[in-house]
MARRORO-536663 format. One record per residue (C-alpha): residue in one letter; x, y, z. Coordinates in Angstrom, 2 decimals. Layout:
<atoms>
<atom residu="A" c1="X" c2="Y" c3="Z"/>
...
</atoms>
This chain:
<atoms>
<atom residu="M" c1="15.06" c2="-57.14" c3="83.75"/>
<atom residu="A" c1="13.87" c2="-59.93" c3="81.46"/>
<atom residu="V" c1="10.85" c2="-60.38" c3="83.69"/>
<atom residu="A" c1="9.98" c2="-56.70" c3="83.38"/>
<atom residu="V" c1="10.11" c2="-56.77" c3="79.58"/>
<atom residu="T" c1="8.15" c2="-60.01" c3="79.32"/>
<atom residu="M" c1="5.36" c2="-58.91" c3="81.62"/>
<atom residu="Q" c1="5.25" c2="-55.44" c3="80.15"/>
<atom residu="T" c1="4.81" c2="-56.98" c3="76.69"/>
<atom residu="L" c1="2.06" c2="-59.24" c3="77.99"/>
<atom residu="L" c1="0.14" c2="-56.46" c3="79.65"/>
<atom residu="T" c1="0.57" c2="-54.12" c3="76.69"/>
<atom residu="K" c1="-1.10" c2="-56.70" c3="74.49"/>
<atom residu="E" c1="-4.06" c2="-56.74" c3="76.87"/>
<atom residu="S" c1="-4.43" c2="-52.98" c3="76.84"/>
<atom residu="D" c1="-3.41" c2="-50.56" c3="74.12"/>
<atom residu="G" c1="-3.50" c2="-47.62" c3="76.51"/>
<atom residu="Y" c1="0.13" c2="-47.87" c3="77.63"/>
<atom residu="T" c1="1.52" c2="-44.40" c3="78.33"/>
<atom residu="P" c1="5.26" c2="-43.56" c3="78.18"/>
<atom residu="S" c1="6.66" c2="-42.80" c3="81.63"/>
<atom residu="K" c1="7.21" c2="-39.11" c3="80.84"/>
<atom residu="Q" c1="3.51" c2="-38.67" c3="80.07"/>
<atom residu="R" c1="2.15" c2="-40.39" c3="83.18"/>
<atom residu="S" c1="0.66" c2="-38.46" c3="86.05"/>
<atom residu="G" c1="-0.86" c2="-38.94" c3="89.47"/>
<atom residu="I" c1="-0.73" c2="-41.50" c3="92.26"/>
<atom residu="A" c1="-2.57" c2="-44.82" c3="92.05"/>
<atom residu="L" c1="-3.37" c2="-46.86" c3="95.14"/>
<atom residu="C" c1="-4.05" c2="-50.58" c3="94.63"/>
<atom residu="L" c1="-5.84" c2="-52.53" c3="97.37"/>
<atom residu="S" c1="-5.58" c2="-56.30" c3="96.88"/>
<atom residu="G" c1="-8.03" c2="-59.07" c3="97.55"/>
<atom residu="G" c1="-7.95" c2="-61.33" c3="100.58"/>
<atom residu="G" c1="-11.31" c2="-61.11" c3="102.35"/>
<atom residu="Y" c1="-11.59" c2="-59.42" c3="105.73"/>
<atom residu="R" c1="-7.88" c2="-59.97" c3="106.30"/>
<atom residu="A" c1="-6.96" c2="-57.77" c3="103.37"/>
<atom residu="A" c1="-9.57" c2="-55.14" c3="104.23"/>
<atom residu="L" c1="-8.18" c2="-54.73" c3="107.76"/>
<atom residu="F" c1="-4.56" c2="-54.76" c3="106.56"/>
<atom residu="H" c1="-5.43" c2="-52.02" c3="104.06"/>
<atom residu="L" c1="-7.20" c2="-50.07" c3="106.81"/>
<atom residu="G" c1="-3.89" c2="-49.63" c3="108.60"/>
<atom residu="A" c1="-2.19" c2="-48.58" c3="105.38"/>
<atom residu="L" c1="-4.91" c2="-46.03" c3="104.61"/>
<atom residu="R" c1="-4.62" c2="-44.62" c3="108.11"/>
<atom residu="R" c1="-0.89" c2="-44.01" c3="107.73"/>
<atom residu="L" c1="-1.22" c2="-42.63" c3="104.19"/>
<atom residu="N" c1="-3.82" c2="-40.21" c3="105.52"/>
<atom residu="E" c1="-1.51" c2="-39.10" c3="108.35"/>
<atom residu="L" c1="1.25" c2="-38.53" c3="105.77"/>
<atom residu="R" c1="-1.15" c2="-36.40" c3="103.68"/>
<atom residu="I" c1="-0.65" c2="-38.75" c3="100.74"/>
<atom residu="L" c1="-4.15" c2="-40.23" c3="100.67"/>
<atom residu="S" c1="-5.66" c2="-36.87" c3="99.71"/>
<atom residu="K" c1="-3.32" c2="-36.72" c3="96.68"/>
<atom residu="V" c1="-4.29" c2="-40.12" c3="95.25"/>
<atom residu="R" c1="-5.75" c2="-39.88" c3="91.76"/>
<atom residu="T" c1="-7.15" c2="-43.42" c3="91.49"/>
<atom residu="V" c1="-8.04" c2="-46.18" c3="93.95"/>
<atom residu="S" c1="-8.18" c2="-49.62" c3="92.32"/>
<atom residu="S" c1="-9.50" c2="-52.45" c3="94.47"/>
<atom residu="V" c1="-10.17" c2="-56.18" c3="94.40"/>
<atom residu="S" c1="-12.37" c2="-58.34" c3="96.64"/>
<atom residu="G" c1="-11.52" c2="-57.59" c3="100.29"/>
<atom residu="G" c1="-9.82" c2="-54.40" c3="99.16"/>
<atom residu="S" c1="-13.12" c2="-53.31" c3="97.61"/>
<atom residu="I" c1="-14.80" c2="-53.48" c3="101.03"/>
<atom residu="V" c1="-12.56" c2="-50.82" c3="102.58"/>
<atom residu="S" c1="-12.47" c2="-48.90" c3="99.29"/>
<atom residu="A" c1="-16.27" c2="-48.62" c3="99.36"/>
<atom residu="L" c1="-16.14" c2="-47.23" c3="102.89"/>
<atom residu="L" c1="-13.49" c2="-44.71" c3="101.86"/>
<atom residu="A" c1="-15.55" c2="-43.60" c3="98.85"/>
<atom residu="S" c1="-18.70" c2="-43.25" c3="100.93"/>
<atom residu="Y" c1="-16.91" c2="-41.23" c3="103.57"/>
<atom residu="I" c1="-15.40" c2="-38.89" c3="100.98"/>
<atom residu="V" c1="-18.83" c2="-38.24" c3="99.46"/>
<atom residu="Q" c1="-20.34" c2="-37.54" c3="102.88"/>
<atom residu="S" c1="-17.49" c2="-35.38" c3="104.17"/>
<atom residu="R" c1="-17.29" c2="-33.25" c3="101.05"/>
<atom residu="S" c1="-21.02" c2="-32.58" c3="101.13"/>
<atom residu="Q" c1="-20.46" c2="-31.22" c3="104.64"/>
<atom residu="G" c1="-17.28" c2="-29.31" c3="103.76"/>
<atom residu="R" c1="-14.99" c2="-31.44" c3="105.94"/>
<atom residu="D" c1="-11.54" c2="-32.96" c3="105.41"/>
<atom residu="L" c1="-10.40" c2="-36.42" c3="106.42"/>
<atom residu="S" c1="-8.72" c2="-35.73" c3="109.76"/>
<atom residu="S" c1="-7.40" c2="-38.51" c3="111.98"/>
<atom residu="A" c1="-10.44" c2="-38.34" c3="114.25"/>
<atom residu="E" c1="-12.81" c2="-38.45" c3="111.30"/>
<atom residu="F" c1="-10.87" c2="-41.36" c3="109.78"/>
<atom residu="E" c1="-11.50" c2="-43.32" c3="112.97"/>
<atom residu="A" c1="-15.21" c2="-42.52" c3="113.11"/>
<atom residu="G" c1="-15.96" c2="-42.58" c3="109.40"/>
<atom residu="I" c1="-13.87" c2="-45.49" c3="108.13"/>
<atom residu="A" c1="-12.13" c2="-47.51" c3="110.85"/>
<atom residu="T" c1="-15.12" c2="-48.00" c3="113.16"/>
<atom residu="P" c1="-17.51" c2="-49.00" c3="110.34"/>
<atom residu="L" c1="-14.96" c2="-51.47" c3="108.96"/>
<atom residu="R" c1="-14.47" c2="-53.08" c3="112.35"/>
<atom residu="S" c1="-18.24" c2="-53.32" c3="112.61"/>
<atom residu="I" c1="-18.68" c2="-55.18" c3="109.34"/>
<atom residu="T" c1="-15.65" c2="-57.43" c3="109.93"/>
<atom residu="S" c1="-17.23" c2="-58.39" c3="113.25"/>
<atom residu="R" c1="-20.10" c2="-59.93" c3="111.25"/>
<atom residu="N" c1="-20.33" c2="-63.19" c3="109.37"/>
<atom residu="I" c1="-21.69" c2="-62.07" c3="106.00"/>
<atom residu="R" c1="-20.70" c2="-65.33" c3="104.32"/>
<atom residu="N" c1="-23.14" c2="-67.78" c3="105.93"/>
<atom residu="R" c1="-26.43" c2="-65.99" c3="105.32"/>
<atom residu="P" c1="-26.07" c2="-66.02" c3="101.51"/>
<atom residu="L" c1="-25.05" c2="-69.70" c3="101.57"/>
<atom residu="L" c1="-27.94" c2="-70.70" c3="103.82"/>
<atom residu="K" c1="-30.37" c2="-68.73" c3="101.69"/>
<atom residu="R" c1="-29.29" c2="-70.79" c3="98.69"/>
<atom residu="F" c1="-29.01" c2="-74.27" c3="100.12"/>
<atom residu="A" c1="-31.43" c2="-74.27" c3="103.05"/>
<atom residu="L" c1="-34.41" c2="-73.16" c3="100.94"/>
<atom residu="P" c1="-35.42" c2="-75.74" c3="98.29"/>
<atom residu="W" c1="-36.85" c2="-73.12" c3="95.92"/>
<atom residu="N" c1="-33.38" c2="-71.55" c3="95.67"/>
<atom residu="W" c1="-31.45" c2="-74.75" c3="94.94"/>
<atom residu="F" c1="-31.39" c2="-74.14" c3="91.18"/>
<atom residu="R" c1="-31.19" c2="-70.34" c3="91.38"/>
<atom residu="R" c1="-27.46" c2="-69.83" c3="91.07"/>
<atom residu="S" c1="-27.60" c2="-66.08" c3="91.64"/>
<atom residu="T" c1="-29.00" c2="-66.50" c3="95.16"/>
<atom residu="Q" c1="-25.66" c2="-66.28" c3="97.01"/>
<atom residu="V" c1="-24.23" c2="-63.27" c3="95.22"/>
<atom residu="D" c1="-27.57" c2="-61.42" c3="95.37"/>
<atom residu="A" c1="-27.69" c2="-62.04" c3="99.12"/>
<atom residu="L" c1="-24.05" c2="-60.95" c3="99.46"/>
<atom residu="Q" c1="-24.94" c2="-57.72" c3="97.68"/>
<atom residu="E" c1="-27.78" c2="-57.21" c3="100.17"/>
<atom residu="Q" c1="-25.32" c2="-57.62" c3="103.05"/>
<atom residu="Y" c1="-23.03" c2="-54.96" c3="101.59"/>
<atom residu="H" c1="-25.95" c2="-52.64" c3="100.93"/>
<atom residu="R" c1="-27.12" c2="-53.00" c3="104.52"/>
<atom residu="H" c1="-23.80" c2="-52.86" c3="106.36"/>
<atom residu="L" c1="-21.37" c2="-51.08" c3="103.99"/>
<atom residu="T" c1="-22.93" c2="-48.39" c3="101.80"/>
<atom residu="K" c1="-26.21" c2="-47.53" c3="100.10"/>
<atom residu="L" c1="-24.67" c2="-45.23" c3="97.49"/>
<atom residu="S" c1="-24.94" c2="-45.88" c3="93.76"/>
<atom residu="L" c1="-21.99" c2="-46.02" c3="91.39"/>
<atom residu="A" c1="-23.09" c2="-42.68" c3="89.96"/>
<atom residu="Q" c1="-22.59" c2="-41.14" c3="93.41"/>
<atom residu="L" c1="-18.90" c2="-42.07" c3="93.58"/>
<atom residu="P" c1="-16.62" c2="-39.02" c3="93.94"/>
<atom residu="D" c1="-14.94" c2="-37.54" c3="90.88"/>
<atom residu="Q" c1="-11.62" c2="-37.34" c3="92.77"/>
<atom residu="P" c1="-10.15" c2="-39.76" c3="93.47"/>
<atom residu="K" c1="-11.54" c2="-42.10" c3="90.86"/>
<atom residu="F" c1="-12.62" c2="-45.43" c3="92.33"/>
<atom residu="V" c1="-12.31" c2="-48.63" c3="90.28"/>
<atom residu="F" c1="-13.83" c2="-51.87" c3="91.60"/>
<atom residu="C" c1="-12.41" c2="-54.92" c3="89.80"/>
<atom residu="S" c1="-13.98" c2="-58.29" c3="89.12"/>
<atom residu="T" c1="-13.22" c2="-61.10" c3="86.67"/>
<atom residu="E" c1="-15.34" c2="-61.49" c3="83.52"/>
<atom residu="L" c1="-15.35" c2="-65.23" c3="82.87"/>
<atom residu="S" c1="-16.30" c2="-65.43" c3="79.18"/>
<atom residu="C" c1="-13.26" c2="-63.48" c3="77.98"/>
<atom residu="G" c1="-11.13" c2="-64.11" c3="81.07"/>
<atom residu="V" c1="-10.26" c2="-60.45" c3="81.67"/>
<atom residu="N" c1="-10.75" c2="-57.66" c3="84.19"/>
<atom residu="W" c1="-14.23" c2="-56.11" c3="84.45"/>
<atom residu="V" c1="-14.41" c2="-52.64" c3="86.03"/>
<atom residu="F" c1="-17.12" c2="-50.79" c3="87.91"/>
<atom residu="E" c1="-16.57" c2="-47.02" c3="87.91"/>
<atom residu="Q" c1="-18.61" c2="-43.85" c3="88.33"/>
<atom residu="H" c1="-19.08" c2="-43.30" c3="84.60"/>
<atom residu="R" c1="-18.47" c2="-46.69" c3="83.04"/>
<atom residu="V" c1="-18.65" c2="-50.45" c3="83.53"/>
<atom residu="G" c1="-17.23" c2="-53.12" c3="81.27"/>
<atom residu="Q" c1="-14.06" c2="-54.66" c3="79.89"/>
<atom residu="Y" c1="-11.80" c2="-53.97" c3="76.95"/>
<atom residu="W" c1="-12.84" c2="-56.89" c3="74.69"/>
<atom residu="L" c1="-16.62" c2="-56.40" c3="74.82"/>
<atom residu="G" c1="-16.66" c2="-52.67" c3="75.52"/>
<atom residu="Y" c1="-18.05" c2="-50.30" c3="78.10"/>
<atom residu="T" c1="-21.32" c2="-48.60" c3="78.99"/>
<atom residu="S" c1="-22.58" c2="-46.13" c3="81.57"/>
<atom residu="P" c1="-23.74" c2="-47.91" c3="84.73"/>
<atom residu="P" c1="-27.54" c2="-48.11" c3="85.06"/>
<atom residu="V" c1="-28.90" c2="-45.71" c3="87.68"/>
<atom residu="D" c1="-29.88" c2="-48.55" c3="90.01"/>
<atom residu="W" c1="-26.42" c2="-50.15" c3="90.04"/>
<atom residu="S" c1="-24.99" c2="-49.70" c3="93.51"/>
<atom residu="I" c1="-21.50" c2="-49.71" c3="94.97"/>
<atom residu="A" c1="-22.69" c2="-52.76" c3="96.91"/>
<atom residu="K" c1="-23.24" c2="-54.55" c3="93.59"/>
<atom residu="A" c1="-19.68" c2="-53.73" c3="92.53"/>
<atom residu="V" c1="-18.23" c2="-54.97" c3="95.83"/>
<atom residu="A" c1="-20.27" c2="-58.18" c3="95.63"/>
<atom residu="A" c1="-19.04" c2="-58.86" c3="92.09"/>
<atom residu="S" c1="-15.50" c2="-58.09" c3="93.21"/>
<atom residu="S" c1="-15.62" c2="-60.45" c3="96.21"/>
<atom residu="C" c1="-17.83" c2="-63.41" c3="95.21"/>
<atom residu="F" c1="-14.98" c2="-65.88" c3="95.56"/>
<atom residu="P" c1="-15.38" c2="-69.40" c3="94.14"/>
<atom residu="P" c1="-16.48" c2="-72.04" c3="94.90"/>
<atom residu="L" c1="-18.64" c2="-70.67" c3="97.73"/>
<atom residu="F" c1="-20.24" c2="-68.03" c3="95.51"/>
<atom residu="D" c1="-21.47" c2="-68.56" c3="91.97"/>
<atom residu="P" c1="-20.70" c2="-65.74" c3="89.55"/>
<atom residu="M" c1="-22.88" c2="-62.63" c3="89.24"/>
<atom residu="T" c1="-24.94" c2="-62.59" c3="86.05"/>
<atom residu="L" c1="-25.39" c2="-59.28" c3="84.22"/>
<atom residu="A" c1="-28.29" c2="-58.53" c3="81.90"/>
<atom residu="I" c1="-26.72" c2="-56.29" c3="79.25"/>
<atom residu="S" c1="-27.56" c2="-56.24" c3="75.55"/>
<atom residu="P" c1="-24.79" c2="-56.22" c3="72.91"/>
<atom residu="D" c1="-25.85" c2="-52.76" c3="71.73"/>
<atom residu="E" c1="-25.27" c2="-51.24" c3="75.17"/>
<atom residu="L" c1="-21.53" c2="-51.94" c3="75.15"/>
<atom residu="S" c1="-19.26" c2="-49.98" c3="72.82"/>
<atom residu="G" c1="-15.57" c2="-49.34" c3="72.24"/>
<atom residu="G" c1="-14.45" c2="-52.94" c3="72.66"/>
<atom residu="K" c1="-11.78" c2="-54.72" c3="70.61"/>
<atom residu="L" c1="-14.08" c2="-57.59" c3="69.59"/>
<atom residu="E" c1="-15.99" c2="-56.90" c3="66.38"/>
<atom residu="A" c1="-19.78" c2="-57.08" c3="66.31"/>
<atom residu="G" c1="-21.23" c2="-60.43" c3="65.33"/>
<atom residu="T" c1="-22.70" c2="-63.66" c3="66.60"/>
<atom residu="E" c1="-19.67" c2="-64.49" c3="68.78"/>
<atom residu="R" c1="-19.67" c2="-61.10" c3="70.50"/>
<atom residu="A" c1="-23.44" c2="-61.17" c3="71.01"/>
<atom residu="G" c1="-23.21" c2="-64.57" c3="72.64"/>
<atom residu="L" c1="-20.43" c2="-63.44" c3="74.94"/>
<atom residu="V" c1="-22.33" c2="-60.31" c3="76.02"/>
<atom residu="N" c1="-25.45" c2="-62.34" c3="76.70"/>
<atom residu="G" c1="-23.39" c2="-64.68" c3="78.83"/>
<atom residu="I" c1="-21.55" c2="-62.18" c3="81.04"/>
<atom residu="R" c1="-20.64" c2="-63.75" c3="84.39"/>
<atom residu="L" c1="-18.53" c2="-61.95" c3="86.98"/>
<atom residu="S" c1="-16.44" c2="-63.66" c3="89.64"/>
<atom residu="D" c1="-14.00" c2="-62.51" c3="92.33"/>
<atom residu="G" c1="-11.52" c2="-59.98" c3="90.96"/>
<atom residu="G" c1="-8.65" c2="-61.98" c3="92.40"/>
<atom residu="V" c1="-9.24" c2="-64.77" c3="89.89"/>
<atom residu="Y" c1="-7.68" c2="-62.51" c3="87.24"/>
<atom residu="D" c1="-5.61" c2="-59.83" c3="89.01"/>
<atom residu="N" c1="-5.52" c2="-59.95" c3="92.80"/>
<atom residu="L" c1="-3.41" c2="-56.78" c3="93.04"/>
<atom residu="G" c1="-5.75" c2="-54.53" c3="91.05"/>
<atom residu="L" c1="-2.88" c2="-53.35" c3="88.84"/>
<atom residu="E" c1="-4.44" c2="-53.44" c3="85.40"/>
<atom residu="P" c1="-6.59" c2="-50.29" c3="85.60"/>
<atom residu="V" c1="-3.68" c2="-48.09" c3="86.70"/>
<atom residu="W" c1="-0.23" c2="-49.37" c3="85.75"/>
<atom residu="E" c1="-0.29" c2="-47.89" c3="82.25"/>
<atom residu="S" c1="-1.06" c2="-44.27" c3="83.03"/>
<atom residu="H" c1="-0.01" c2="-43.31" c3="86.56"/>
<atom residu="E" c1="3.34" c2="-41.89" c3="87.58"/>
<atom residu="H" c1="3.33" c2="-43.55" c3="91.01"/>
<atom residu="V" c1="1.75" c2="-46.91" c3="91.87"/>
<atom residu="L" c1="1.34" c2="-47.86" c3="95.53"/>
<atom residu="V" c1="0.33" c2="-51.48" c3="96.15"/>
<atom residu="S" c1="-1.01" c2="-52.85" c3="99.43"/>
<atom residu="D" c1="-1.18" c2="-56.65" c3="99.28"/>
<atom residu="G" c1="-3.18" c2="-58.58" c3="101.86"/>
<atom residu="G" c1="-3.47" c2="-61.69" c3="99.69"/>
<atom residu="A" c1="-2.58" c2="-65.20" c3="100.76"/>
<atom residu="P" c1="1.11" c2="-66.18" c3="100.41"/>
<atom residu="F" c1="1.74" c2="-69.57" c3="98.82"/>
<atom residu="R" c1="2.10" c2="-72.36" c3="101.38"/>
<atom residu="F" c1="4.24" c2="-75.47" c3="101.29"/>
<atom residu="K" c1="1.96" c2="-78.41" c3="102.02"/>
<atom residu="P" c1="1.51" c2="-82.05" c3="100.98"/>
<atom residu="S" c1="-1.26" c2="-83.07" c3="98.58"/>
<atom residu="T" c1="-2.06" c2="-86.53" c3="99.90"/>
<atom residu="T" c1="-5.61" c2="-86.97" c3="98.59"/>
<atom residu="V" c1="-7.18" c2="-86.60" c3="95.15"/>
<atom residu="I" c1="-9.20" c2="-83.55" c3="96.22"/>
<atom residu="R" c1="-6.18" c2="-81.86" c3="97.76"/>
<atom residu="Q" c1="-4.16" c2="-82.69" c3="94.68"/>
<atom residu="W" c1="-6.69" c2="-81.02" c3="92.37"/>
<atom residu="K" c1="-6.85" c2="-77.99" c3="94.66"/>
<atom residu="R" c1="-3.06" c2="-77.87" c3="94.54"/>
<atom residu="Y" c1="-3.05" c2="-77.81" c3="90.74"/>
<atom residu="F" c1="-5.26" c2="-74.72" c3="90.69"/>
<atom residu="G" c1="-3.40" c2="-73.17" c3="93.63"/>
<atom residu="I" c1="-0.03" c2="-73.47" c3="91.91"/>
<atom residu="A" c1="-1.35" c2="-71.99" c3="88.67"/>
<atom residu="S" c1="-2.93" c2="-69.07" c3="90.49"/>
<atom residu="N" c1="0.18" c2="-68.48" c3="92.57"/>
<atom residu="Q" c1="2.42" c2="-68.35" c3="89.51"/>
<atom residu="V" c1="0.25" c2="-65.70" c3="87.85"/>
<atom residu="G" c1="0.28" c2="-63.59" c3="91.02"/>
<atom residu="A" c1="4.00" c2="-64.11" c3="91.54"/>
<atom residu="L" c1="4.73" c2="-63.03" c3="87.96"/>
<atom residu="R" c1="2.76" c2="-59.81" c3="88.45"/>
<atom residu="K" c1="4.67" c2="-59.07" c3="91.66"/>
<atom residu="R" c1="8.05" c2="-59.77" c3="90.07"/>
<atom residu="W" c1="7.13" c2="-57.61" c3="87.10"/>
<atom residu="L" c1="6.04" c2="-54.79" c3="89.41"/>
<atom residu="V" c1="9.14" c2="-54.86" c3="91.59"/>
<atom residu="S" c1="11.52" c2="-55.23" c3="88.65"/>
<atom residu="N" c1="9.93" c2="-52.21" c3="86.97"/>
<atom residu="F" c1="10.29" c2="-50.21" c3="90.18"/>
<atom residu="E" c1="13.96" c2="-51.15" c3="90.27"/>
<atom residu="A" c1="14.44" c2="-50.32" c3="86.58"/>
<atom residu="K" c1="12.69" c2="-46.94" c3="87.08"/>
<atom residu="V" c1="10.10" c2="-47.87" c3="84.47"/>
<atom residu="L" c1="7.50" c2="-47.33" c3="87.18"/>
<atom residu="H" c1="7.71" c2="-45.36" c3="90.42"/>
<atom residu="G" c1="6.10" c2="-46.54" c3="93.62"/>
<atom residu="T" c1="6.24" c2="-49.22" c3="96.24"/>
<atom residu="Y" c1="4.70" c2="-52.51" c3="97.37"/>
<atom residu="W" c1="4.02" c2="-53.85" c3="100.85"/>
<atom residu="G" c1="2.62" c2="-57.30" c3="101.62"/>
<atom residu="V" c1="1.04" c2="-58.91" c3="104.65"/>
<atom residu="G" c1="3.76" c2="-61.58" c3="104.80"/>
<atom residu="S" c1="6.55" c2="-59.04" c3="105.00"/>
<atom residu="A" c1="8.15" c2="-57.25" c3="107.97"/>
<atom residu="V" c1="9.99" c2="-54.00" c3="108.64"/>
<atom residu="S" c1="13.33" c2="-55.83" c3="108.87"/>
<atom residu="R" c1="13.47" c2="-56.26" c3="105.08"/>
<atom residu="Y" c1="13.49" c2="-52.47" c3="104.65"/>
<atom residu="G" c1="16.68" c2="-51.91" c3="106.61"/>
<atom residu="S" c1="18.07" c2="-51.85" c3="110.12"/>
<atom residu="E" c1="17.00" c2="-48.23" c3="110.62"/>
<atom residu="F" c1="13.38" c2="-49.36" c3="110.91"/>
<atom residu="T" c1="12.66" c2="-50.93" c3="114.28"/>
<atom residu="E" c1="8.92" c2="-50.54" c3="114.87"/>
<atom residu="G" c1="6.59" c2="-53.37" c3="113.94"/>
<atom residu="Y" c1="6.28" c2="-57.11" c3="114.11"/>
<atom residu="S" c1="9.11" c2="-59.57" c3="113.42"/>
<atom residu="K" c1="9.51" c2="-61.47" c3="110.17"/>
<atom residu="S" c1="8.78" c2="-64.73" c3="111.96"/>
<atom residu="L" c1="5.49" c2="-63.46" c3="113.38"/>
<atom residu="A" c1="4.45" c2="-61.89" c3="110.06"/>
<atom residu="A" c1="5.26" c2="-64.97" c3="107.98"/>
<atom residu="N" c1="4.12" c2="-67.70" c3="110.35"/>
<atom residu="C" c1="1.19" c2="-66.06" c3="112.07"/>
<atom residu="I" c1="-0.23" c2="-62.82" c3="110.66"/>
<atom residu="S" c1="-0.05" c2="-63.83" c3="106.99"/>
<atom residu="R" c1="-1.75" c2="-67.13" c3="107.84"/>
<atom residu="I" c1="-4.92" c2="-65.47" c3="109.10"/>
<atom residu="R" c1="-7.76" c2="-66.85" c3="107.00"/>
<atom residu="T" c1="-9.07" c2="-64.95" c3="103.98"/>
<atom residu="D" c1="-12.80" c2="-65.12" c3="104.61"/>
<atom residu="L" c1="-15.93" c2="-63.07" c3="105.26"/>
<atom residu="N" c1="-16.80" c2="-64.42" c3="108.69"/>
<atom residu="R" c1="-16.41" c2="-62.74" c3="112.08"/>
<atom residu="F" c1="-12.92" c2="-61.55" c3="113.01"/>
<atom residu="T" c1="-11.87" c2="-61.11" c3="116.63"/>
<atom residu="I" c1="-10.66" c2="-57.85" c3="118.15"/>
<atom residu="A" c1="-7.14" c2="-59.28" c3="118.21"/>
<atom residu="E" c1="-7.23" c2="-60.17" c3="114.51"/>
<atom residu="Q" c1="-8.62" c2="-56.76" c3="113.59"/>
<atom residu="S" c1="-6.10" c2="-54.87" c3="115.72"/>
<atom residu="V" c1="-2.99" c2="-56.80" c3="114.65"/>
<atom residu="L" c1="-3.82" c2="-56.58" c3="110.95"/>
<atom residu="E" c1="-4.42" c2="-52.83" c3="111.17"/>
<atom residu="N" c1="-1.16" c2="-52.34" c3="113.08"/>
<atom residu="H" c1="0.73" c2="-54.41" c3="110.51"/>
<atom residu="G" c1="-0.63" c2="-52.52" c3="107.50"/>
<atom residu="Y" c1="-0.03" c2="-49.17" c3="109.20"/>
<atom residu="I" c1="3.65" c2="-49.84" c3="109.93"/>
<atom residu="L" c1="4.49" c2="-51.50" c3="106.61"/>
<atom residu="A" c1="2.92" c2="-48.68" c3="104.61"/>
<atom residu="D" c1="5.01" c2="-46.21" c3="106.58"/>
<atom residu="V" c1="8.35" c2="-47.93" c3="106.05"/>
<atom residu="A" c1="7.62" c2="-48.76" c3="102.39"/>
<atom residu="M" c1="6.86" c2="-45.11" c3="101.66"/>
<atom residu="R" c1="9.93" c2="-43.86" c3="103.55"/>
<atom residu="K" c1="12.25" c2="-46.35" c3="101.87"/>
<atom residu="H" c1="11.07" c2="-46.34" c3="98.27"/>
<atom residu="V" c1="9.14" c2="-43.14" c3="97.53"/>
<atom residu="P" c1="10.60" c2="-40.44" c3="99.77"/>
<atom residu="S" c1="9.68" c2="-37.89" c3="97.08"/>
<atom residu="L" c1="6.03" c2="-38.26" c3="98.08"/>
<atom residu="M" c1="6.69" c2="-37.76" c3="101.77"/>
<atom residu="P" c1="5.84" c2="-34.40" c3="103.36"/>
<atom residu="T" c1="8.56" c2="-32.13" c3="104.73"/>
<atom residu="E" c1="7.29" c2="-32.64" c3="108.26"/>
<atom residu="I" c1="6.47" c2="-36.30" c3="108.77"/>
<atom residu="A" c1="3.69" c2="-37.06" c3="111.24"/>
<atom residu="P" c1="4.96" c2="-39.26" c3="114.08"/>
<atom residu="L" c1="3.89" c2="-42.90" c3="114.20"/>
<atom residu="R" c1="0.76" c2="-43.49" c3="116.25"/>
<atom residu="I" c1="0.34" c2="-47.25" c3="116.30"/>
<atom residu="P" c1="-3.46" c2="-47.76" c3="116.20"/>
<atom residu="H" c1="-3.53" c2="-50.54" c3="118.82"/>
<atom residu="E" c1="-0.39" c2="-50.43" c3="120.95"/>
<atom residu="N" c1="-1.94" c2="-52.90" c3="123.38"/>
<atom residu="W" c1="-1.36" c2="-55.52" c3="120.64"/>
<atom residu="S" c1="2.39" c2="-54.96" c3="120.31"/>
<atom residu="D" c1="3.65" c2="-57.85" c3="122.45"/>
<atom residu="E" c1="4.47" c2="-60.73" c3="120.12"/>
<atom residu="K" c1="3.75" c2="-63.45" c3="122.66"/>
<atom residu="D" c1="0.25" c2="-62.08" c3="123.20"/>
<atom residu="V" c1="-0.29" c2="-61.74" c3="119.47"/>
<atom residu="S" c1="0.95" c2="-65.25" c3="118.73"/>
<atom residu="E" c1="-1.37" c2="-66.72" c3="121.36"/>
<atom residu="A" c1="-4.38" c2="-64.68" c3="120.25"/>
<atom residu="L" c1="-3.90" c2="-65.65" c3="116.59"/>
<atom residu="R" c1="-3.12" c2="-69.28" c3="117.24"/>
<atom residu="D" c1="-6.25" c2="-70.59" c3="115.45"/>
<atom residu="S" c1="-6.76" c2="-67.69" c3="113.07"/>
<atom residu="N" c1="-5.78" c2="-69.76" c3="110.04"/>
<atom residu="R" c1="-8.79" c2="-72.05" c3="110.46"/>
<atom residu="V" c1="-11.90" c2="-71.38" c3="108.41"/>
<atom residu="R" c1="-14.86" c2="-71.27" c3="110.77"/>
<atom residu="L" c1="-18.27" c2="-72.48" c3="109.70"/>
<atom residu="S" c1="-19.98" c2="-70.36" c3="112.33"/>
<atom residu="G" c1="-19.18" c2="-67.24" c3="114.28"/>
</atoms>
């Protein structure tokens, strides 16, 4: 309980919009970062939430990095389907969201931006080359819609990290910005692809995205006007949303009655740090892990204390932790030692990797909802339809994912 109070106090200081539990409303869905791995894990969760008729009731979708990839596809599909008067049926989910996500995760969209920067001498000192090229990849393969074209319901929030103030920067339909410097309406030419690129430009491979915004354009921030604020606005740099909040909690935890968190992020690994470079990487890794672990402990402790309602499922977990009544799904050993070790990257994923991650997210979302938020479940629960039953045998999965933890320079 001490963790809950401490973290609640910390987050309340960051945002004055905390709402008492009795005044909260709606369901928030948080899709974590974690590259293609997270996007595919979330795909399975979205599929099951749609089958349970919960996805259509979500008020806000908050996403980070890899979660923003699948979130952008969901937003684009909702816009298209509503213009044609259609609902998100299971068949349409497959054609409109699952198939396009498998298509983009079958591509290496990481190498082209890097090559464009370092293989062309005239781009060597142009630090925005990689993130601009990443945005082009998302615009070509993900969505061509602008932020202004996002649906009104649910509200979509794409999260990145603003480096000058070290806080969360949001891209939404009607506003962009952060609470220290303020907010403004997104320019008409700002695309969803731009938001996803800012959300997923993970360091050190991608330099931050630079924004050209004048101090007068931003309003409503906590920092008073003056030379310091003007300098900060003129120096806005956005990096991967996971640098600050890899769960995407900040935009929703204060005001929503139910918070559902799908976490495809990388679990902390025990490993030696035998070289200077590895030692320095370990320093930053430990610091980042502790911030993420504190957020998770705060979230779970608040669920248990009934301060918040909702549930959390993570890629390193398994159905066994939810109780003996749940028998479908992969074992804890396979989840912890194999599936959760799949690389977090933006290069080509195999059919096996795609299928197993979708299966895993689908089953964990189902058991987490049944166990912890039965009040949101429909009276008649749709039967489980494992997306890829041909990838249920754990020996086959283990063999197919044997080298999935290795970052691949090509492919």
